[in-house]
Structures are given as structure tokens and as C-alpha cells.
PyMOL Python script that loads the backbone (N, CA, C, O; Angstrom):
from pymol import cmd

cmd.read_pdbstr("""\
ATOM      1  N   UNK A   1       2.027   5.966   5.671  1.00  0.00           N
ATOM      2  CA  UNK A   1       1.195   6.541   4.884  1.00  0.00           C
ATOM      3  C   UNK A   1       1.650   7.144   3.990  1.00  0.00           C
ATOM      4  O   UNK A   1       2.800   7.538   4.187  1.00  0.00           O
ATOM      5  N   UNK A   2       1.115   7.442   2.852  1.00  0.00           N
ATOM      6  CA  UNK A   2       1.372   8.315   1.670  1.00  0.00           C
ATOM      7  C   UNK A   2      -0.127   9.355   1.327  1.00  0.00           C
ATOM      8  O   UNK A   2      -1.281   8.982   1.118  1.00  0.00           O
ATOM      9  N   UNK A   3       0.402  10.638   1.371  1.00  0.00           N
ATOM     10  CA  UNK A   3      -0.911  11.552   1.202  1.00  0.00           C
ATOM     11  C   UNK A   3      -1.350  10.906  -0.731  1.00  0.00           C
ATOM     12  O   UNK A   3      -2.502  10.773  -1.143  1.00  0.00           O
ATOM     13  N   UNK A   4      -0.689  10.758  -1.161  1.00  0.00           N
ATOM     14  CA  UNK A   4      -1.279  10.382  -2.516  1.00  0.00           C
ATOM     15  C   UNK A   4      -0.335   9.035  -3.273  1.00  0.00           C
ATOM     16  O   UNK A   4       0.614   8.588  -2.629  1.00  0.00           O
ATOM     17  N   UNK A   5      -0.560   8.632  -4.215  1.00  0.00           N
ATOM     18  CA  UNK A   5       0.163   8.022  -5.023  1.00  0.00           C
ATOM     19  C   UNK A   5      -0.600   7.709  -6.556  1.00  0.00           C
ATOM     20  O   UNK A   5      -0.721   6.672  -7.208  1.00  0.00           O
ATOM     21  N   UNK A   6      -1.053   9.152  -6.795  1.00  0.00           N
ATOM     22  CA  UNK A   6      -1.098   8.890  -8.112  1.00  0.00           C
ATOM     23  C   UNK A   6       0.078   8.957  -9.089  1.00  0.00           C
ATOM     24  O   UNK A   6       0.088   8.482 -10.224  1.00  0.00           O
ATOM     25  N   UNK A   7       1.175   9.689  -8.413  1.00  0.00           N
ATOM     26  CA  UNK A   7       2.213  10.139  -9.185  1.00  0.00           C
ATOM     27  C   UNK A   7       2.638   8.759  -9.363  1.00  0.00           C
ATOM     28  O   UNK A   7       2.092   7.888  -8.685  1.00  0.00           O
ATOM     29  N   UNK A   8       3.755   8.394 -10.382  1.00  0.00           N
ATOM     30  CA  UNK A   8       4.215   7.037 -11.023  1.00  0.00           C
ATOM     31  C   UNK A   8       5.588   6.578  -9.987  1.00  0.00           C
ATOM     32  O   UNK A   8       5.961   5.420  -9.799  1.00  0.00           O
ATOM     33  N   UNK A   9       6.147   7.719  -9.445  1.00  0.00           N
ATOM     34  CA  UNK A   9       7.572   7.647  -8.891  1.00  0.00           C
ATOM     35  C   UNK A   9       6.654   7.461  -7.391  1.00  0.00           C
ATOM     36  O   UNK A   9       6.999   6.435  -6.805  1.00  0.00           O
ATOM     37  N   UNK A  10       5.838   8.049  -6.850  1.00  0.00           N
ATOM     38  CA  UNK A  10       5.443   7.973  -5.618  1.00  0.00           C
ATOM     39  C   UNK A  10       4.712   6.599  -5.203  1.00  0.00           C
ATOM     40  O   UNK A  10       4.496   6.180  -4.066  1.00  0.00           O
ATOM     41  N   UNK A  11       4.427   6.083  -6.300  1.00  0.00           N
ATOM     42  CA  UNK A  11       3.356   4.715  -5.953  1.00  0.00           C
ATOM     43  C   UNK A  11       5.007   3.766  -6.361  1.00  0.00           C
ATOM     44  O   UNK A  11       5.371   3.090  -5.400  1.00  0.00           O
ATOM     45  N   UNK A  12       5.728   3.696  -7.312  1.00  0.00           N
ATOM     46  CA  UNK A  12       6.862   2.973  -7.138  1.00  0.00           C
ATOM     47  C   UNK A  12       7.479   2.816  -5.834  1.00  0.00           C
ATOM     48  O   UNK A  12       7.875   1.731  -5.407  1.00  0.00           O
ATOM     49  N   UNK A  13       7.569   4.144  -5.079  1.00  0.00           N
ATOM     50  CA  UNK A  13       8.481   3.967  -4.210  1.00  0.00           C
ATOM     51  C   UNK A  13       7.922   3.559  -2.515  1.00  0.00           C
ATOM     52  O   UNK A  13       8.521   3.203  -1.501  1.00  0.00           O
ATOM     53  N   UNK A  14       6.518   3.818  -2.834  1.00  0.00           N
ATOM     54  CA  UNK A  14       5.551   3.019  -1.571  1.00  0.00           C
ATOM     55  C   UNK A  14       5.625   1.541  -1.655  1.00  0.00           C
ATOM     56  O   UNK A  14       6.232   0.734  -0.951  1.00  0.00           O
ATOM     57  N   UNK A  15       4.928   1.395  -2.594  1.00  0.00           N
ATOM     58  CA  UNK A  15       5.167  -0.084  -3.029  1.00  0.00           C
ATOM     59  C   UNK A  15       6.065  -1.037  -3.108  1.00  0.00           C
ATOM     60  O   UNK A  15       5.787  -2.209  -2.854  1.00  0.00           O
ATOM     61  N   UNK A  16       7.356  -0.595  -3.505  1.00  0.00           N
ATOM     62  CA  UNK A  16       8.484  -1.292  -3.203  1.00  0.00           C
ATOM     63  C   UNK A  16       9.129  -1.350  -1.847  1.00  0.00           C
ATOM     64  O   UNK A  16       9.736  -2.346  -1.454  1.00  0.00           O
ATOM     65  N   UNK A  17       8.957  -0.089  -1.044  1.00  0.00           N
ATOM     66  CA  UNK A  17       9.053  -0.197   0.741  1.00  0.00           C
ATOM     67  C   UNK A  17       7.969  -1.168   1.248  1.00  0.00           C
ATOM     68  O   UNK A  17       8.290  -2.020   2.076  1.00  0.00           O
ATOM     69  N   UNK A  18       7.075  -1.109   0.928  1.00  0.00           N
ATOM     70  CA  UNK A  18       6.083  -2.196   1.401  1.00  0.00           C
ATOM     71  C   UNK A  18       6.412  -3.563   1.193  1.00  0.00           C
ATOM     72  O   UNK A  18       6.505  -4.288   2.183  1.00  0.00           O
ATOM     73  N   UNK A  19       6.612  -4.047   0.001  1.00  0.00           N
ATOM     74  CA  UNK A  19       7.315  -5.039   0.254  1.00  0.00           C
ATOM     75  C   UNK A  19       8.437  -5.875   0.407  1.00  0.00           C
ATOM     76  O   UNK A  19       8.666  -7.072   0.235  1.00  0.00           O
ATOM     77  N   UNK A  20       9.215  -4.661   0.866  1.00  0.00           N
ATOM     78  CA  UNK A  20      10.712  -5.075   1.417  1.00  0.00           C
ATOM     79  C   UNK A  20      10.458  -5.172   2.705  1.00  0.00           C
ATOM     80  O   UNK A  20      11.192  -5.938   3.330  1.00  0.00           O
ATOM     81  N   UNK A  21       9.456  -4.500   3.407  1.00  0.00           N
ATOM     82  CA  UNK A  21       8.962  -4.885   4.986  1.00  0.00           C
ATOM     83  C   UNK A  21       8.207  -6.030   4.983  1.00  0.00           C
ATOM     84  O   UNK A  21       8.245  -6.744   5.985  1.00  0.00           O
ATOM     85  N   UNK A  22       7.277  -6.452   3.699  1.00  0.00           N
ATOM     86  CA  UNK A  22       6.573  -7.553   3.888  1.00  0.00           C
ATOM     87  C   UNK A  22       7.127  -8.873   4.050  1.00  0.00           C
ATOM     88  O   UNK A  22       6.832  -9.783   4.826  1.00  0.00           O
ATOM     89  N   UNK A  23       8.394  -8.726   2.727  1.00  0.00           N
ATOM     90  CA  UNK A  23       9.523 -10.054   2.966  1.00  0.00           C
ATOM     91  C   UNK A  23      10.189  -9.872   4.078  1.00  0.00           C
ATOM     92  O   UNK A  23      10.164 -10.954   4.665  1.00  0.00           O
ATOM     93  N   UNK A  24      10.902  -8.928   4.831  1.00  0.00           N
ATOM     94  CA  UNK A  24      11.361  -9.080   5.934  1.00  0.00           C
ATOM     95  C   UNK A  24      10.579  -9.709   7.373  1.00  0.00           C
ATOM     96  O   UNK A  24      11.168 -10.398   8.206  1.00  0.00           O
ATOM     97  N   UNK A  25       9.200  -9.324   7.451  1.00  0.00           N
ATOM     98  CA  UNK A  25       8.548 -10.189   8.463  1.00  0.00           C
ATOM     99  C   UNK A  25       7.922 -11.379   7.510  1.00  0.00           C
ATOM    100  O   UNK A  25       7.417 -12.229   8.244  1.00  0.00           O
ATOM    101  N   UNK A  26       7.821 -11.638   6.453  1.00  0.00           N
ATOM    102  CA  UNK A  26       7.305 -12.932   6.118  1.00  0.00           C
ATOM    103  C   UNK A  26       6.014 -13.017   6.095  1.00  0.00           C
ATOM    104  O   UNK A  26       5.252 -13.965   6.287  1.00  0.00           O
ATOM    105  N   UNK A  27       5.778 -11.473   5.733  1.00  0.00           N
ATOM    106  CA  UNK A  27       4.093 -11.550   5.382  1.00  0.00           C
ATOM    107  C   UNK A  27       3.808 -11.304   4.022  1.00  0.00           C
ATOM    108  O   UNK A  27       4.487 -10.655   3.226  1.00  0.00           O
ATOM    109  N   UNK A  28       2.846 -11.827   3.854  1.00  0.00           N
ATOM    110  CA  UNK A  28       1.829 -11.890   2.274  1.00  0.00           C
ATOM    111  C   UNK A  28       1.127 -10.909   2.027  1.00  0.00           C
ATOM    112  O   UNK A  28       0.701 -10.822   0.875  1.00  0.00           O
ATOM    113  N   UNK A  29       0.786  -9.891   2.971  1.00  0.00           N
ATOM    114  CA  UNK A  29      -0.172  -8.839   2.150  1.00  0.00           C
ATOM    115  C   UNK A  29      -0.060  -7.181   3.145  1.00  0.00           C
ATOM    116  O   UNK A  29       0.352  -7.047   4.297  1.00  0.00           O
ATOM    117  N   UNK A  30      -0.555  -6.171   2.253  1.00  0.00           N
ATOM    118  CA  UNK A  30       0.002  -5.174   3.246  1.00  0.00           C
ATOM    119  C   UNK A  30      -0.750  -3.874   3.124  1.00  0.00           C
ATOM    120  O   UNK A  30      -1.613  -4.086   2.272  1.00  0.00           O
ATOM    121  N   UNK A  31      -0.838  -2.769   3.506  1.00  0.00           N
ATOM    122  CA  UNK A  31      -1.828  -1.628   3.497  1.00  0.00           C
ATOM    123  C   UNK A  31      -0.846  -0.466   2.774  1.00  0.00           C
ATOM    124  O   UNK A  31       0.367  -0.587   2.601  1.00  0.00           O
ATOM    125  N   UNK A  32      -1.408   0.317   2.518  1.00  0.00           N
ATOM    126  CA  UNK A  32      -0.877   1.417   1.993  1.00  0.00           C
ATOM    127  C   UNK A  32      -2.275   2.728   2.347  1.00  0.00           C
ATOM    128  O   UNK A  32      -3.285   2.816   1.649  1.00  0.00           O
ATOM    129  N   UNK A  33      -2.070   3.347   3.197  1.00  0.00           N
ATOM    130  CA  UNK A  33      -3.060   4.005   3.309  1.00  0.00           C
ATOM    131  C   UNK A  33      -2.987   5.861   2.888  1.00  0.00           C
ATOM    132  O   UNK A  33      -2.076   6.616   3.229  1.00  0.00           O
ATOM    133  N   UNK A  34      -4.087   6.198   2.164  1.00  0.00           N
ATOM    134  CA  UNK A  34      -3.825   7.590   1.242  1.00  0.00           C
ATOM    135  C   UNK A  34      -4.767   8.141   1.610  1.00  0.00           C
ATOM    136  O   UNK A  34      -5.563   7.494   2.291  1.00  0.00           O
ATOM    137  N   UNK A  35      -5.044   9.533   1.310  1.00  0.00           N
ATOM    138  CA  UNK A  35      -6.059  10.151   1.430  1.00  0.00           C
ATOM    139  C   UNK A  35      -7.082  10.022   0.590  1.00  0.00           C
ATOM    140  O   UNK A  35      -8.057  10.031   1.340  1.00  0.00           O
ATOM    141  N   UNK A  36      -7.599   9.869  -0.882  1.00  0.00           N
ATOM    142  CA  UNK A  36      -8.739   9.074  -0.765  1.00  0.00           C
ATOM    143  C   UNK A  36      -8.570   7.825  -2.244  1.00  0.00           C
ATOM    144  O   UNK A  36      -9.456   7.429  -3.001  1.00  0.00           O
ATOM    145  N   UNK A  37      -7.469   7.566  -2.226  1.00  0.00           N
ATOM    146  CA  UNK A  37      -7.470   6.401  -3.483  1.00  0.00           C
ATOM    147  C   UNK A  37      -7.806   4.953  -2.750  1.00  0.00           C
ATOM    148  O   UNK A  37      -7.583   4.714  -1.564  1.00  0.00           O
ATOM    149  N   UNK A  38      -8.225   4.295  -3.439  1.00  0.00           N
ATOM    150  CA  UNK A  38      -8.839   2.805  -2.943  1.00  0.00           C
ATOM    151  C   UNK A  38      -8.630   1.968  -4.130  1.00  0.00           C
ATOM    152  O   UNK A  38      -9.126   2.185  -5.236  1.00  0.00           O
ATOM    153  N   UNK A  39      -7.269   0.254  -3.576  1.00  0.00           N
ATOM    154  CA  UNK A  39      -7.231  -0.167  -5.076  1.00  0.00           C
ATOM    155  C   UNK A  39      -6.743  -1.087  -4.158  1.00  0.00           C
ATOM    156  O   UNK A  39      -6.245  -0.814  -3.065  1.00  0.00           O
ATOM    157  N   UNK A  40      -6.942  -2.440  -4.755  1.00  0.00           N
ATOM    158  CA  UNK A  40      -6.169  -3.806  -4.487  1.00  0.00           C
ATOM    159  C   UNK A  40      -5.399  -4.475  -5.807  1.00  0.00           C
ATOM    160  O   UNK A  40      -5.757  -4.505  -6.984  1.00  0.00           O
ATOM    161  N   UNK A  41      -4.252  -4.980  -5.184  1.00  0.00           N
ATOM    162  CA  UNK A  41      -3.446  -5.486  -6.565  1.00  0.00           C
ATOM    163  C   UNK A  41      -2.228  -6.637  -5.934  1.00  0.00           C
ATOM    164  O   UNK A  41      -1.564  -6.786  -4.908  1.00  0.00           O
ATOM    165  N   UNK A  42      -2.339  -7.011  -6.672  1.00  0.00           N
ATOM    166  CA  UNK A  42      -0.950  -8.154  -6.448  1.00  0.00           C
ATOM    167  C   UNK A  42       0.329  -7.789  -7.102  1.00  0.00           C
ATOM    168  O   UNK A  42       0.477  -7.356  -8.245  1.00  0.00           O
ATOM    169  N   UNK A  43       1.136  -8.003  -6.298  1.00  0.00           N
ATOM    170  CA  UNK A  43       2.723  -7.482  -7.091  1.00  0.00           C
ATOM    171  C   UNK A  43       3.911  -8.562  -6.502  1.00  0.00           C
ATOM    172  O   UNK A  43       3.815  -8.633  -5.277  1.00  0.00           O
ATOM    173  N   UNK A  44       4.619  -9.117  -6.855  1.00  0.00           N
ATOM    174  CA  UNK A  44       5.553 -10.117  -6.509  1.00  0.00           C
ATOM    175  C   UNK A  44       5.325 -11.206  -5.692  1.00  0.00           C
ATOM    176  O   UNK A  44       6.165 -11.895  -5.113  1.00  0.00           O
ATOM    177  N   UNK A  45       3.962 -11.319  -5.690  1.00  0.00           N
ATOM    178  CA  UNK A  45       3.212 -12.456  -4.861  1.00  0.00           C
ATOM    179  C   UNK A  45       2.622 -11.780  -3.279  1.00  0.00           C
ATOM    180  O   UNK A  45       2.540 -12.471  -2.263  1.00  0.00           O
ATOM    181  N   UNK A  46       2.316 -10.570  -3.334  1.00  0.00           N
ATOM    182  CA  UNK A  46       1.958  -9.917  -2.024  1.00  0.00           C
ATOM    183  C   UNK A  46       0.988  -9.885  -2.665  1.00  0.00           C
ATOM    184  O   UNK A  46       0.989 -10.349  -3.806  1.00  0.00           O
ATOM    185  N   UNK A  47      -0.400  -9.183  -1.968  1.00  0.00           N
ATOM    186  CA  UNK A  47      -1.396  -8.827  -2.176  1.00  0.00           C
ATOM    187  C   UNK A  47      -1.358  -7.195  -1.304  1.00  0.00           C
ATOM    188  O   UNK A  47      -1.058  -7.009  -0.125  1.00  0.00           O
ATOM    189  N   UNK A  48      -1.802  -6.081  -2.421  1.00  0.00           N
ATOM    190  CA  UNK A  48      -1.653  -4.952  -1.214  1.00  0.00           C
ATOM    191  C   UNK A  48      -2.814  -4.294  -1.631  1.00  0.00           C
ATOM    192  O   UNK A  48      -3.359  -4.335  -2.734  1.00  0.00           O
ATOM    193  N   UNK A  49      -3.227  -3.493  -0.308  1.00  0.00           N
ATOM    194  CA  UNK A  49      -4.491  -3.051  -0.642  1.00  0.00           C
ATOM    195  C   UNK A  49      -4.321  -1.626  -0.520  1.00  0.00           C
ATOM    196  O   UNK A  49      -3.660  -1.297   0.465  1.00  0.00           O
ATOM    197  N   UNK A  50      -4.598  -1.005  -1.006  1.00  0.00           N
ATOM    198  CA  UNK A  50      -4.821   0.677  -0.630  1.00  0.00           C
ATOM    199  C   UNK A  50      -5.944   1.180  -0.848  1.00  0.00           C
ATOM    200  O   UNK A  50      -6.758   1.127  -1.770  1.00  0.00           O
ATOM    201  N   UNK A  51      -5.828   2.076   0.905  1.00  0.00           N
ATOM    202  CA  UNK A  51      -7.284   2.567   1.370  1.00  0.00           C
ATOM    203  C   UNK A  51      -7.209   3.880   1.609  1.00  0.00           C
ATOM    204  O   UNK A  51      -6.103   4.384   1.805  1.00  0.00           O
ATOM    205  N   UNK A  52      -8.199   4.535   1.631  1.00  0.00           N
ATOM    206  CA  UNK A  52      -8.038   6.369   2.410  1.00  0.00           C
ATOM    207  C   UNK A  52      -8.074   6.378   3.779  1.00  0.00           C
ATOM    208  O   UNK A  52      -9.080   5.877   4.281  1.00  0.00           O
ATOM    209  N   UNK A  53      -7.272   6.798   4.480  1.00  0.00           N
ATOM    210  CA  UNK A  53      -6.988   6.830   5.806  1.00  0.00           C
ATOM    211  C   UNK A  53      -8.215   6.780   6.739  1.00  0.00           C
ATOM    212  O   UNK A  53      -8.120   6.163   7.800  1.00  0.00           O
ATOM    213  N   UNK A  54      -9.624   7.541   6.320  1.00  0.00           N
ATOM    214  CA  UNK A  54     -10.720   7.684   6.921  1.00  0.00           C
ATOM    215  C   UNK A  54     -11.470   6.541   6.854  1.00  0.00           C
ATOM    216  O   UNK A  54     -12.238   6.254   7.772  1.00  0.00           O
ATOM    217  N   UNK A  55     -11.315   5.694   5.660  1.00  0.00           N
ATOM    218  CA  UNK A  55     -12.258   4.443   6.039  1.00  0.00           C
ATOM    219  C   UNK A  55     -11.582   3.602   6.955  1.00  0.00           C
ATOM    220  O   UNK A  55     -12.175   3.080   7.899  1.00  0.00           O
ATOM    221  N   UNK A  56      -9.949   3.381   6.653  1.00  0.00           N
ATOM    222  CA  UNK A  56      -9.164   2.799   7.678  1.00  0.00           C
ATOM    223  C   UNK A  56      -9.336   2.794   9.495  1.00  0.00           C
ATOM    224  O   UNK A  56      -9.219   1.908  10.343  1.00  0.00           O
ATOM    225  N   UNK A  57      -9.631   4.097   9.543  1.00  0.00           N
ATOM    226  CA  UNK A  57     -10.295   4.549  10.654  1.00  0.00           C
ATOM    227  C   UNK A  57     -11.050   4.233  11.440  1.00  0.00           C
ATOM    228  O   UNK A  57     -11.078   4.136  12.667  1.00  0.00           O
ATOM    229  N   UNK A  58     -12.157   3.948  10.047  1.00  0.00           N
ATOM    230  CA  UNK A  58     -13.278   3.319  10.646  1.00  0.00           C
ATOM    231  C   UNK A  58     -13.834   1.990  11.113  1.00  0.00           C
ATOM    232  O   UNK A  58     -14.749   1.577  11.825  1.00  0.00           O
ATOM    233  N   UNK A  59     -12.618   1.407  10.202  1.00  0.00           N
ATOM    234  CA  UNK A  59     -12.540   0.216  10.418  1.00  0.00           C
ATOM    235  C   UNK A  59     -12.413  -0.629  11.709  1.00  0.00           C
ATOM    236  O   UNK A  59     -12.351  -1.857  11.640  1.00  0.00           O
TER     237      UNK A  59
END
""", "prot")
cmd.dss("prot")
cmd.show_as("cartoon", "prot")
cmd.util.cbc("prot")
cmd.orient("prot")
């Protein structure tokens, strides 16, 4: 979880770490939890979802 990924350095760190983990475990999609941001994108062949933690907890 990252409080916010508005800062480009934080976003890069979180996404790159997630991509490394996805590659290690052979997964194609991952999730980053934040305080309020929501987004979906693909990078390096991986689908990445960004969700507010409160929405994830309700799921």
C-alpha cells in the first residue's frame, strides 16, 4: 500500500516493485492500494489496478 502515488517517483517505485513481484510469481495482474486514487493501466504486459483502500475493504 502507498498513501499516494501522485508523485512520479513514488508511482515509479510502487509500479516497478509490483512488476518485479508479479514476474517472480508468474502473475499477469496486480493491485496497488492508495488513500483515494483509482486507476487501471497496463505496463510491460501486466494489468495494474490502483484502488482506494476503503473500496478494496468493501469488496
